[in-house]
C-alpha positions in Angstrom: 114.1 87.6 85.5 113.9 91.0 83.3 116.6 93.4 84.6 115.0 97.4 84.6 117.6 100.5 84.1 117.6 102.5 87.3 116.7 105.6 85.0 113.1 103.7 84.1 112.4 102.1 87.6 113.2 101.8 91.5 114.0 98.3 91.4 116.1 95.7 89.8 113.8 93.8 88.0 110.1 92.9 87.1 109.6 90.3 89.5 110.8 93.2 93.0 108.5 95.3 90.8 105.5 93.4 91.4 106.5 92.3 94.7 106.1 95.8 95.5 102.9 96.4 93.6 101.0 93.4 95.5 102.4 94.6 98.8 100.8 98.2 98.5 97.6 97.0 97.2 97.4 94.8 99.8 98.3 97.7 102.5 95.8 100.0 100.6 92.9 97.3 100.9 93.1 96.6 104.1 93.2 100.6 104.8 90.2 100.9 103.0 88.6 97.8 104.7 89.6 99.4 108.3 86.1 99.8 110.8 88.9 102.6 113.4 87.4 105.6 113.3 88.8 108.3 111.0 91.4 110.8 112.3 90.0 114.2 110.9 91.9 116.2 108.7 93.1 119.3 110.7 93.9 116.7 113.9 96.9 115.1 111.2 98.2 119.0 110.1 98.7 119.5 113.3 100.4 116.7 115.0 102.8 116.9 112.0 103.5 120.4 112.6 103.9 119.8 115.8 106.8 116.8 114.4 108.3 119.9 111.7 108.6 122.1 115.1 110.3 119.4 117.1 112.6 118.9 114.4 113.4 122.0 113.1 117.1 123.0 114.0 116.9 126.5 116.1 118.1 129.7 113.8 117.7 128.1 110.6 114.4 128.9 109.8 
């Protein structure tokens, strides 16, 4: 197990890094293979803006 420097990597070892990489790649492959309907960009942006607006503290902005 090769240890990684925290300056170079957020992972403690090359095995941890490889496991995370495999997990991310599997998620991407699943998303690309999905047949679920796409959500329009404008709808996603509107939903995210609503979430941000709900979490803004009054008077801070």
